[in-house]
SEGUTOR-766629 format. One record per residue: z, x, y of N, C-alpha, C in turn; residue in three letters. Coordinates in steps of 0.05 Angstrom, whole numbers, plus 32768, in hexadecimal, padded with zeros to 4 digits. Atoms other than C-alpha are relative to their C-alpha. Example, Ala and Ser with C-alpha at 12.3 -4.5 7.8 and 13.67 -1.06 7.14 Angstrom:
<atoms>
800080127FE8809C80F67FA6800080128018Ala/7FFF7FF07FE8808F81117FEB800E7FF18016Ser/
</atoms>
This chain:
<atoms>
80107FF480167FC87F5483287FF280198008Unk/800F7FE97FF87F9E7F838351801180198003Unk/7FEE7FE97FFE7FDA7FAF835E8005800C7FE4Unk/7FFC7FF6801B7FE67FB483137FE8800F7FF5Unk/80197FF380097F9D7FC583067FFD801B800DUnk/80027FE67FF27F9E7FFB833C801480147FF5Unk/7FED7FEE800C7FDD8018831E7FF8800A7FE5Unk/800A7FF9801B7FB9801A82DB7FE4800C8001Unk/801B7FF77FFD7F79803982F67FFA80167FECUnk/80057FEA80137F81807782CA7FFB7FF57FE4Unk/8004800C801A7F88804D828C7FE57FF37FFDUnk/801A800F80027F4C8020829A7FE880138002Unk/80167FEE7FFD7F1F805982B17FFC80117FE7Unk/80017FF080197F30808482747FF67FEF7FE9Unk/8009801280157F27804982457FE37FF98003Unk/801C80077FFC7EE5803682657FED80167FF8Unk/80117FEA80087EC8807B825C7FFF80037FE1Unk/7FFF7FFE801D7EDF807C82147FEE7FEB7FF3Unk/80108015800B7EBD803982077FE280058004Unk/801C7FF87FFB7E7C805182277FF780147FEBUnk/80077FEC80147E7D808D81F97FFF7FF37FE4Unk/7FFF800D801A7E8F806181BD7FE67FF17FFBUnk/8018800F80037E53803381C87FE880127FFEUnk/80177FED80017E23806D81D57FFE800E7FE5Unk/80027FF180197E36809481977FFA7FEE7FE8Unk/8006801280167E34805781697FE27FFA7FFFUnk/801C800580007DED8046817F7FF080197FF9Unk/800E7FE780047DD7808F817F800180077FE2Unk/7FFE7FF9801C7DF1809C81387FF17FED7FEEUnk/80108014800F7DD3805B811D7FE380088000Unk/801D7FF97FFE7D8E806F81367FFA80197FF1Unk/80067FE6800C7D9380B7811E800480007FE2Unk/7FFD8002801D7DAB80A480D97FE57FF87FF3Unk/801A8008800A7D67808280CF7FEC80178005Unk/80137FEA7FF97D4180BB80F2800380177FECUnk/7FFB7FEA80137D6280EE80C37FFC7FF77FE3Unk/80078009801B7D4D80C4808780187FFE7FEDUnk/7FEA800780127D9280B4806D7FF87FE77FF0Unk/8006801880107D8C8082803480127FE98009Unk/7FEF80177FF87DA8803C803D801D80037FF6Unk/7FE57FFC800B7DE3804D8010800F80158010Unk/7FF37FEA7FF07DF1808E803780087FF6801BUnk/7FF9800B7FE67DEF8068807980197FEE7FFDUnk/7FEA801280047E1E8034805C801B800E7FFEUnk/7FE67FF380047E5480648045800780128017Unk/7FFA7FEF7FE97E4D80928081800D7FEF8017Unk/7FF680107FEA7E59805A80B380197FEF7FF8Unk/7FE6800B80097E91803C8088801780128009Unk/7FEB7FED7FF87EB7807A809B800F7FF98019Unk/7FF380087FE77EC5806180E180167FEB7FFBUnk/7FEE801680047EE7802280C7801880087FEEUnk/7FEA7FF580107F10804980938014800E8013Unk/7FEF7FF27FEC7F2A807680CB800F7FEC8012Unk/7FF480147FEE7F37803980F780177FF27FF2Unk/7FEB800D800F7F60801780C1801880117FFDUnk/7FE97FEE80047F8C805380B2800E8006801BUnk/7FF47FFA7FE67F96806180FC80117FE8800AUnk/7FF180187FF87FAC80198108801C7FFF7FF3Unk/7FE68000800F7FE3802480D4801180178009Unk/7FF17FE87FFC7FF8806B80E480058007801DUnk/7FFD7FF67FE57FEE8076812E80177FF58010Unk/7FE980097FF1802480488149801980127FFDUnk/7FE97FEF80048059807481297FFC801B800CUnk/80067FE67FF4803580B3814180057FFF801FUnk/7FFC80037FE3803680998189801E7FFF8006Unk/7FE380027FFC808080888182800D801C7FFEUnk/7FF57FE68004808D80D0816B7FF980148016Unk/80097FEB7FEE806480F9819D7FF77FF5801CUnk/8007800B7FE6805180C981D67FE37FF98003Unk/801A800B7FFB801580A581F27FEC80168009Unk/80137FEE7FF47FF580DD821A7FF880167FECUnk/80077FEC80147FF8811181E37FED7FF57FEBUnk/8012800C80147FD980E181B17FE57FFB800BUnk/801980057FF37FA380CC81E27FF0801A8002Unk/800E7FE67FFC7F92811581F27FF7800C7FE5Unk/80077FF4801A7F93812B81A97FE87FF27FF4Unk/8015800F800F7F6680F4818E7FE77FFD8011Unk/80187FFE7FEF7F3780F381CA7FF2801A7FFBUnk/800C7FE680067F2C813D81BD7FF380007FE5Unk/800C8002801B7F20813081737FE67FF08001Unk/801880107FFE7EEF80F981847FE9800E800EUnk/80147FF07FF17ECB812781B57FF380157FEEUnk/800B7FEC80137EC3815C817F7FF07FF37FEAUnk/800D800D80177EAF812B81487FE47FF98006Unk/801C80087FFA7E718111816C7FEE80188000Unk/80117FE880007E57815881757FFB800A7FE4Unk/80047FF7801C7E618167812B7FEB7FF07FF2Unk/80158010800C7E32812E811A7FE5800D8005Unk/801A7FF27FFA7DFA8156813C7FFE801B7FF1Unk/80007FE5800C7E0F8198811D7FFA7FFE7FE2Unk/80028003801D7E13818080D47FF37FE57FFAUnk/800F801880057DDE814E80BF80017FF97FE3Unk/7FFD8008801C7DF98135807D80127FE77FFFUnk/7FF1801980007E1380EF806C801D80037FF8Unk/7FE47FFC80087E528109804A8010800B8017Unk/7FF37FF57FE97E638132808780037FEA8016Unk/7FFE80167FED7E5480F680B380167FEC7FF8Unk/7FEA8011800A7E8480CD8088801B800B800AUnk/7FE77FF37FF67EBC80FE809980027FFE801EUnk/7FFF80017FE37EA9810180E280057FE4800BUnk/7FFB801C7FF87EA780B580E7801D7FF87FFBUnk/7FE4800680057EEC80B180C88011800B8016Unk/7FF17FF47FE97F0680E180FD7FFC7FF08019Unk/800680107FE87EE480B88133800F7FE57FFFUnk/7FF2801A80037F0080768118801E80038005Unk/7FE47FFC7FFD7F468092811480068006801DUnk/7FFB7FF87FE47F4080B0815A7FFE7FE88013Unk/800480167FED7F258072817C80157FEA7FFCUnk/7FEB801380047F588044815C801A8009800DUnk/7FE87FF57FF37F8F807281757FFE7FFC801EUnk/800580037FE37F70806F81BB80057FE38008Unk/7FFB801D7FFA7F6F802281B8801D7FFA8000Unk/7FE4800680027FB7802081A3800F800B8018Unk/7FF37FF47FE87FCC804F81DC7FFA7FEF8018Unk/8008800F7FE87FA580288210800D7FE48000Unk/7FF6801C80017FBB7FE381F8801E7FFE8002Unk/7FE380017FFD80047FF481F180098007801CUnk/7FFB7FF97FE48003801582367FFC7FE88012Unk/800680197FF07FE37FD6825280157FEC7FFCUnk/7FEB8014800680177FAB8231801980078010Unk/7FE87FF77FF1804E7FD482537FFC7FFA801EUnk/800580057FE3802D7FCA829880007FE28006Unk/8003801D7FFB80277F7E828E801B7FF28000Unk/7FEA8012800180597F48829C7FF57FE47FFBUnk/8009801B800680567EFD82907FEC7FF68014Unk/8012800A7FEB80317EF282D27FE5800E7FFFUnk/80197FF07FFE7FFC7F2982CB7FF380057FE5Unk/800A7FF9801A7FF37F2F827F7FE47FF57FFBUnk/801A800C80057FB97EFE82797FEA800C8011Unk/80147FF47FEE7F947F1C82B57FFA801C7FF8Unk/80057FE580097F9D7F62829B7FEF80017FE7Unk/8010800280197F827F4F82577FE37FF98007Unk/801B80077FF87F467F2F82797FF28017800CUnk/800D7FE97FF37F387F6D82A37FFB80167FEBUnk/80037FEE80167F427F9882657FE67FFA7FF0Unk/80188008800F7F0C7F7082417FE780048010Unk/80177FFB7FEF7EDD7F75827C7FF9801D7FFEUnk/80067FE380037EE47FC1827A7FF580067FE5Unk/80097FFA801B7EDB7FC1822F7FE27FF87FFCUnk/801B800A80057E9B7F97822D7FEC800D8013Unk/80127FF37FED7E7C7FB5826C7FFB801C7FF8Unk/80047FE480087E887FFB82537FEF80027FE7Unk/8010800180187E6C7FEA820F7FE27FFC8006Unk/801C80067FF87E2D7FCD822F7FF38018800EUnk/800B7FE97FF27E248009825D7FFB80177FECUnk/80037FEA80147E2E803A82237FE87FFD7FEFUnk/8018800680117DF8801981F97FE78009800EUnk/80197FFB7FF17DC4802182307FFD801E8005Unk/80037FE37FFC7DD3806C82387FF0800E7FEBUnk/80107FF480157DAF807981F77FE380058008Unk/801B7FFD7FF67D6F8074821F7FFC80198011Unk/80027FE97FEE7D7F80B382477FF380187FF4Unk/800B7FE9800C7D6580E482157FF67FFB7FE4Unk/80098002801B7D4680F281D1801880007FEDUnk/7FE8800380107D7780DC819C800680177FEEUnk/7FFC7FEA80137D6D8118816E8007801A800EUnk/7FF87FE87FF27D7B814B81A4801D7FFF8007Unk/7FE37FFE7FFC7DC0816381B8800A7FF18018Unk/7FF680097FE67DC2814481FD80127FE77FFFUnk/7FF0801880027DDC80FF81EA801B80047FF2Unk/7FE77FF9800D7E10811D81BB8013800D8014Unk/7FF07FF27FEC7E28814A81F3800A7FEC8015Unk/7FF880147FEC7E298110822480187FEF7FF5Unk/7FEA8010800D7E5580E781F3801980108000Unk/7FE97FEF80007E84812281EB800C8004801BUnk/7FF77FFD7FE57E88812C8236800F7FE7800AUnk/7FF380197FF87E9980E38242801C7FFE7FF5Unk/7FE58001800D7ED280E6821080138014800DUnk/7FEF7FEB7FF47EEC8127822E80087FF9801CUnk/7FF980077FE47EE8810E827680147FE98001Unk/7FED801680017F0F80D08261801D800A7FFFUnk/7FE67FF580017F4A80FE8256800C8005801BUnk/7FF77FF67FE67F4E8113829F80127FEB800EUnk/7FEE80127FF27F6980D382BF801A7FF97FF1Unk/7FE8800680107F9980C68286801480178003Unk/7FEE7FEA80007FB6810C8286800B8006801CUnk/7FF77FFA7FE57FBC810F82D280117FE9800CUnk/7FF180167FF57FDF80CC82DA801D80078005Unk/7FE47FFB7FFA802380CE82FB80127FEA7FF3Unk/7FF08016800C8039808D82D9800C80097FE6Unk/7FF47FF8801A806A809882A07FF57FEF7FE9Unk/8009800F801780548085825B80157FEB7FF8Unk/7FED80168006807380448242801180067FE8Unk/7FF18000801980A9803C820F7FEF7FF37FEBUnk/8012800A8015808A802E81CC800F7FF67FE8Unk/7FF5800A8019809D800281927FE97FFB7FECUnk/8015800480148075800081517FFC7FE27FFBUnk/8005801D800480547FBD8141800D7FF67FE7Unk/7FF4800D801880747F8C81117FE97FF37FF0Unk/8015800B8011804B7F7480D6800C7FEA7FEEUnk/7FFA80158014804F7F3380AE7FF380097FE6Unk/800C7FF7801980427F4080657FE57FF17FFBUnk/801A800C80057FFB7F32804C80047FE57FF1Unk/7FFB8018801080177EFF801A80097FE98012Unk/7FF580157FEE803E7ED980507FEA7FF68013Unk/801580087FEE80027ED9807E7FED7FED7FF2Unk/80138011800E7FD47EBC8049800D7FE57FFAUnk/7FF28019800680097E88803680017FEE8018Unk/7FFD80107FE880117E71807D7FE57FF6800BUnk/801A80087FF57FC77E7080907FEA800D7FEFUnk/80157FF480117F957E7C80577FE58003800EUnk/801A7FFE7FF37F587E6D80827FFF80178014Unk/7FFF7FEA7FED7F6E7E9F80B77FFD801A7FF1Unk/80017FE880107F787ED480827FE480067FF6Unk/801B7FFD800B7F357EC980607FEB80048016Unk/80137FFE7FEA7F107EBF80A28001801B800DUnk/7FFD7FE67FF47F2C7EFF80BF7FF380167FEFUnk/800B7FEC80127F197F2880827FE17FFE8000Unk/801D800480027ED37F0A807F7FF28008801AUnk/800D7FF97FE77EC37F1280C98002801E8005Unk/7FFF7FE37FFF7EDA7F5A80C37FE9800C7FF1Unk/80177FF6800F7EA57F64808E7FE67FFC800FUnk/801880057FF07E727F4580BD7FFF80148018Unk/80007FEF7FE87E887F6C80FB7FF8801D7FFBUnk/80067FE380057E857FB180DC7FE280047FFAUnk/801D7FFE80057E3E7FA380C37FF07FFA8019Unk/800E80097FE87E297F8081037FFF80168015Unk/7FFF7FEC7FEB7E407FB581337FFC801C7FF6Unk/80037FE5800B7E407FF081047FE380077FF8Unk/801A7FFA800A7DF87FE980ED7FE97FF38010Unk/8014800E7FF27DD37FC181227FE98013800AUnk/80157FED7FF77DAF7FFF813E7FF1800C7FE8Unk/800D7FF880197DA0801580F67FEA7FEC7FF9Unk/8013801580047D7E7FD280EC7FE880028013Unk/80157FFE7FEC7D577FDA812D7FEE80177FFBUnk/80107FE880057D408020811B7FEF7FFC7FE7Unk/800F800480197D2B800B80D57FE87FED8003Unk/801680127FFD7CFE7FD380EE7FED800A8016Unk/80137FF37FEE7CDD8002812080037FFA801DUnk/7FFC80057FE47CFB7FED81628002801A800FUnk/7FFD7FE97FEF7CF8801F819B801E80048007Unk/7FE47FFB7FF87D39803F81B480087FEC8015Unk/7FF980137FEB7D36801281F180047FE47FF4Unk/7FFD801A800D7D2D7FD381C6801A7FFF7FF1Unk/7FE77FFF800F7D677FE8819A80187FFD8013Unk/7FEA80027FED7D947FF181D780027FE3800BUnk/7FFF801C7FF77D807FAB81F0800C7FEE7FEAUnk/7FF5801080167D8F7F8E81AB801E80027FFEUnk/7FE37FFC80017DD47FAD81AA800E7FF48018Unk/7FF5800B7FE77DE07F9981F280047FE17FFEUnk/7FFF801D80037DD07F5081E480157FF87FECUnk/7FED800680157DFA7F5081A5801D8002800BUnk/7FE57FFC7FF57E367F6881CE80067FEB8016Unk/7FFB80107FE97E2F7F3F820E80017FE27FFAUnk/8000801D80067E1E7EFB81F180197FF87FF2Unk/7FE88006800F7E587EFD81C1801980008012Unk/7FE97FFF7FED7E887F1181F980017FE78012Unk/800280177FED7E6F7ED9822780087FE67FF2Unk/7FFB8019800E7E797EA481F1801D7FFD7FF7Unk/7FE58001800A7EC17EB581E080117FEB800EUnk/7FEE80127FF17EE37E8E82187FF97FE37FFBUnk/8005801C80047EBD7E4C821280057FF67FE4Unk/7FFB8009801C7EC17E4981C6801E80007FFBUnk/7FE3800180037F0B7E5B81C9800C7FE7800CUnk/7FF580187FF37F187E2281F97FF97FE77FF0Unk/8008801780117EF17DF181CD80137FFE7FE7Unk/7FEF800080187F1B7E078191801C7FF78005Unk/7FE6800A7FFA7F5A7DF481B680027FE27FFDUnk/8001801D7FFF7F457DAB81B47FFC7FF37FE4Unk/8008800B801A7F307DA3816B800D80107FE9Unk/7FF87FF280187F417DB781247FF1801B7FFFUnk/800D7FE67FFF7F337E0181267FF080077FE7Unk/800F7FFB80187F1C7E0180DE7FE57FF38002Unk/801B800C7FFC7EE47DD280F17FF080108014Unk/800E7FEE7FEE7ED27E00812B7FF680187FF1Unk/80087FE9800F7ED17E3B80FC7FE87FF97FEEUnk/8016800880127EA47E1580CC7FE67FFD8010Unk/801880037FF07E737E0381047FF6801B8008Unk/80087FE47FF97E727E4C811C7FF2800D7FE8Unk/800A7FF480197E667E6180D47FE47FF67FFAUnk/801A800C80067E2C7E3180CA7FEB80088014Unk/80137FF77FEC7E0B7E44810C7FF9801D7FFBUnk/80057FE480077E127E8D80F87FEC80027FE9Unk/80137FFF80177DEF7E8080B67FE47FF88009Unk/801B80097FF77DB67E5980D77FF280158011Unk/800C7FEC7FEF7DAB7E8E810C7FF780187FF1Unk/80077FE980107DAA7EC680D97FE97FFA7FEDUnk/8017800880117D7B7EA080AA7FE680008011Unk/801880007FEE7D4B7E9580E57FF8801C8008Unk/80067FE47FF97D517EDE80F97FF2800E7FE9Unk/800C7FF480187D407EF280B27FE37FF97FFDUnk/801C800A80047D017EC780AF7FEE80038018Unk/801180007FE87CEA7EC980F7800380188012Unk/7FFB7FEA7FEF7D077F0881157FEA80148002Unk/80167FEC80007CCB7F3381027FE87FF78011Unk/8016800A7FF07C9C7F06812B8000800C801BUnk/7FFE7FF77FE57CB57F1D816E801B800C8005Unk/7FE67FF47FF87CEB7F4A818B80117FEB800FUnk/7FF080137FF17D007F1181B9800B7FEA7FEFUnk/7FF5801480137D087EE081808018800D7FF1Unk/7FEA7FF2800D7D337F14815D801880018013Unk/7FEA7FFF7FED7D5D7F1C819C800D7FE58002Unk/7FF6801B7FFD7D657ED081A180147FFA7FE9Unk/7FEF800780167D827EC8815B801780137FFCUnk/7FE97FEE80007DAC7F07815E80147FF88015Unk/7FEE80097FEB7DC87EED819F80107FE77FF8Unk/7FF2801880097DD87EA98181801680077FECUnk/7FEC7FF980137DFB7EC981478017800E800DUnk/7FEB7FF37FF27E227EF6817580127FEC800FUnk/7FF180147FF17E367EBA819E80147FF07FF0Unk/7FED800E80117E597E9A8163801180137FEFUnk/7FF07FED80117E707ED8813C8017800D800FUnk/7FEA7FF37FF17E987EFB817380177FED8006Unk/7FE980137FFC7EC17EBC8185800E7FF87FE5Unk/7FF58008801A7ECD7EB0813A801B800C7FFBUnk/7FE77FF280057F047EE4813680167FF58012Unk/7FEC800B7FEE7F287EC8817380097FE47FF7Unk/7FF9801B800B7F267E818155801180037FE7Unk/7FF07FFB80177F417E9D8114801D80078008Unk/7FE67FF87FF77F7B7EBD813980107FE8800AUnk/7FF380187FF57F8A7E7D815E80087FEC7FEAUnk/7FFA801180177F877E56811D8019800A7FF1Unk/7FE87FF5800C7FBA7E8580FF80197FF98010Unk/7FE980057FEF7FE87E7C813A800A7FE37FFEUnk/7FF8801C80037FE77E30812F80137FFB7FE9Unk/7FF080048018800B7E3A80ED801980128000Unk/7FE97FEE8000803E7E6F810180157FF68013Unk/7FEA80057FED80827E6781207FFC80148017Unk/80047FEF7FE980857E8581658008801D7FFCUnk/7FF67FE4800480AE7EC1814F7FEE800F7FEBUnk/80117FF2801480797ED081197FE48007800CUnk/801B7FFE7FF5803C7ECF81477FF8801E8004Unk/80067FE47FFA80407F18815D7FFC80107FE6Unk/80037FF18019804C7F3581177FE87FF67FF0Unk/8017800B800F80187F0680F87FE6800A800BUnk/80197FF77FF47FE37F1B812A7FFB801E7FF9Unk/80047FE480077FEF7F65811A7FF680027FE3Unk/80098000801C7FE77F5780CF7FE37FF77FFEUnk/801B800A80017FA87F2F80DC7FEC80158009Unk/80127FEA7FF77F8A7F6B81017FFB80137FE8Unk/80057FEF80177F947F9580C27FEF7FF37FEBUnk/8012800F80127F747F5F80977FE380038009Unk/801A7FFD7FF47F397F6180C67FF5801C7FFBUnk/80097FE480047F367FAD80C17FF980067FE3Unk/80067FFD801C7F387FAA80757FE47FF57FFAUnk/801B800A80037EFA7F7E80787FEB8012800BUnk/80137FEE7FF37ED87FAE80A77FF980187FEEUnk/80057FE980117EDF7FE780757FE97FFC7FECUnk/8014800680157EB27FC480437FE47FFA800CUnk/8019800A7FF57E7B7FAD80737FE880127FFFUnk/80187FF07FFF7E4B7FE7807F7FF580087FE5Unk/80097FF8801B7E497FFD80367FF27FE97FF2Unk/800C8017800D7E3C7FB7801B7FE67FF8800EUnk/801980077FF17E097FA880527FE980137FFAUnk/80157FED80067DE47FE880427FF37FFB7FE5Unk/800A8007801A7DDD7FD27FFA7FEB7FE98002Unk/801380157FFC7DBC7F9280117FE7800A800EUnk/80177FF57FF17D8F7FBA80407FEE80107FEDUnk/800F7FF080147D7B7FE780067FEF7FED7FEEUnk/800E801380127D677FAA7FDC7FEC7FEE800EUnk/801180137FF17D497F7B80107FF0800D8017Unk/800C7FF47FE97D327FAE804380127FFD8018Unk/7FEF80007FE87D4B7FB2808B800C7FE48005Unk/7FF6801B7FFB7D517F66808F80157FF77FECUnk/7FE9800580117D837F698057801A8001800FUnk/7FE980017FEE7DB47F75809080087FE48006Unk/7FFB801D7FFC7DAD7F2B809F800A7FF37FE7Unk/7FF9800D80197DB17F188056801E80057FF9Unk/7FE47FF980057DF47F3C804F80137FED800FUnk/7FEE80117FF07E137F1580887FFE7FE37FF9Unk/8004801B800A7DF57ED4806F80127FFB7FE8Unk/7FF0800380187E177EDF802C801E7FFE8007Unk/7FE480017FF87E5B7EEC804D80077FE5800BUnk/7FFA801B7FF47E587EAD80777FFE7FEA7FEBUnk/8004801580147E3F7E85803C80167FFF7FECUnk/7FE9800080117E7A7E9A801380197FF4800EUnk/7FE9800A7FF07EAC7E88804A7FFE7FE28005Unk/8003801C7FF87E8E7E44805C800C7FEC7FECUnk/7FF3801380127EA27E20801B801E80028000Unk/7FE37FFD7FFF7EE87E3D801F800B7FF28019Unk/7FF9800C7FE67EEB7E27806880017FE17FFDUnk/8002801D80047ED67DE0805480187FF67FEEUnk/7FEA800880127F0A7DDE801C801A8000800FUnk/7FE77FFF7FF17F417DF2804C80027FE88013Unk/800080177FEE7F2C7DB9807A80097FE77FF1Unk/7FF8801880107F3A7D888041801E7FFF7FFAUnk/7FE37FFF80057F837D9D803D800E8007801AUnk/7FF07FF67FEA7FBB7DAA806E80067FEA8015Unk/7FF680127FEB7FCB7D8B80B17FED7FE98006Unk/801080177FF87FB37D4880C97FF68004801DUnk/800E7FFB7FE77F867D41810680127FFC8019Unk/7FF180057FE87FBC7D288135801180188009Unk/7FF07FE97FF97FE07D6B81337FF080148011Unk/80107FEB7FF37FA67D92815180027FFF801EUnk/7FFB80007FE37FB87D7C8197801780138007Unk/7FEB7FED7FFB7FF27DAD818F7FF7801D7FF9Unk/800B7FE580057FC47DE98183800C80148014Unk/7FF87FEA7FEE7FDD7E2B81A07FE880078012Unk/80167FF97FEF7FB47E4481DB7FEF80167FF4Unk/80117FEB800A7F787E6E81C9800280198011Unk/7FFE7FE67FF27F737EB781DD7FE780107FFAUnk/80167FEE80047F367EE381E7800A801B7FF6Unk/7FF77FE7800C7F3D7F2081BB7FE880127FF9Unk/80177FEF80087F0D7F5C81B6800180067FE2Unk/80027FFA801D7EF47F6B8170800C801B7FFAUnk/7FF67FE580057F0D7FB38179801F80028004Unk/7FE47FFF7FF97F557F9F81898011800C7FE9Unk/7FED7FF580147F8D7FC5816680177FED7FFCUnk/7FE8801080047FCE7FA8814B80107FFE801AUnk/7FF180017FE77FEE7FBB818E7FF27FEE8014Unk/800E80127FEE7FB77F9981B580027FE37FF8Unk/7FFC801B80097FBE7F5C818B801B7FF58008Unk/7FE580087FF780087F5A819B80007FF9801DUnk/800280067FE47FF77F5D81E47FF47FE48005Unk/800D801A7FFD7FC87F2181DE80137FEA7FF6Unk/7FEF8015800B7FFA7EFA81B480197FFB8012Unk/7FEA80047FED80327F0581E67FF67FED8017Unk/800B80127FEC80047EE382197FFE7FE47FF5Unk/8001801B800C7FFA7EA981E9801C7FF48000Unk/7FE4800B800080467EA181E280087FF8801CUnk/7FFA80077FE4804C7EA2822E7FF37FE68007Unk/800E80197FFA80187E6A8233800E7FE87FF2Unk/7FF18016800E803E7E4181FF80197FF9800FUnk/7FE780057FF2807F7E4982257FFA7FF2801BUnk/8006800D7FE6805D7E3682677FF97FE37FFCUnk/8007801C8006803F7DF7824780187FF07FFAUnk/7FE8800F800780827DE4822B80127FFA8018Unk/7FEF80037FE880A57DEE826E7FF57FEA8013Unk/800C80147FEF80747DBD828F80007FE47FF4Unk/8000801A800E807C7D86825C801D7FF47FFEUnk/
</atoms>
C-alpha cells in the first residue's frame, strides 16, 4: 500500500491543499457574509450557489474529463476556483457571490471527480480499501487544518482571500508535474431515479433529506456562529468539532449497522439528532462548551447517516446494480443539498440565529415517521444477517468517488462468499 501511496503523492498533496483552501474559504465567507450585513435570505441564496454548481458539475464533468483529460480539467477548474475566491473580496454583493459560489461548486466537484477517478485507477482489489482510508484521512485532516487558518488574519482584509487563492494555485504544481500518465476514464453509470426509489425508498428519501441537512450544517455553521456573537477562534473550533467528531463516528456506526436492520439504525440516529438539536436550541446559549457538546453529538450521528443510507440501498440491489445505484444516490443527495441553505436561512430569519437548529429539527422530524413506516414493511429480521458490508464515504464524494467505494464493497462481498 505504501508504494501505491508514494506513487500517488502528487494526487494526495494536490488534493490536500485544495481541501485546506476549501475549508478556509467556506468559513471565511460565512463569517464575512454576516459582517457585511447580508440579510438571512441573501446569505441563503448566495451559499446555495455552491451546491447548484456542485450538482451540475457532477452531471457534466465526467464527459468533459473524457473529452479533454484529467490534468487539463484539474488545471482549468483549479484556476477558476482560485480566481473565484478573490472575486468575493472584490465584489461585495450577494448576487455576485451567488455566481462566484456556483463557479466554486462546479470547480470543486470537478476536482473531486478528477482525484477520485485517478485514485480508482491506481487501486486494485488488494489496495483499494487502504487507499480509500488514506484518502479520507487526507480529506478530514486537510478540512480541519483549513478551518483553523481563518485565525491567521482579519477576515475582512484581503490576506485570507489571497492565502486561499494561493493554496488552490499551489495545488496545481504537483499534479501538473507528475510523470504518471492520466488514467483511462469511463463515465459513471446511473440507475434511474424511479428505479432507485422502487428498489429502496428509505435510501432515496434518506439521501435527499440528509443532503438538505448537510448543506445547511456545513454551509451555514460559521454564519450561525457569527450571528450569535462567537469570536473567529470560537467559530473555527465549532467548525472543527463538527467535522472531526462526525468523521470519527463513521466507522463504529457503520459496523453496528452491519449487524442490525439498517432502518432501525437510521431511526435511532434520526432521534438522537433531533434530541441533540432540541437541547442545542434551548441550552446552547448558556455556554459555548454546552453548544460544542450538542453540535458534536449531532455531528456524530449525522455524518454516519449518509453512509448507513448507502449501505441500506446496497442491501436491496443486485450486485451488478450497486455501482450505478450509488452514483444515482449521490445525485439525489446533491439535489437535497441545493435546497438546504435557502430554506435554513428562512428559518433563521423567522426564529433568529437558532432557527438554524429548528430547520434541521424539522427535516429530521419529517423523515422519522417515514422511516418508522418503512420499518413496518419489507424484509423480515432474519435476512439482516446478510447485510452488505458498510463503507465509510465522505459527504463530499462525487459519483466517481462513490463508484470507487462501491467497488470495494463488491470486493468484500466476493471475499466473504469465497470463505463460506
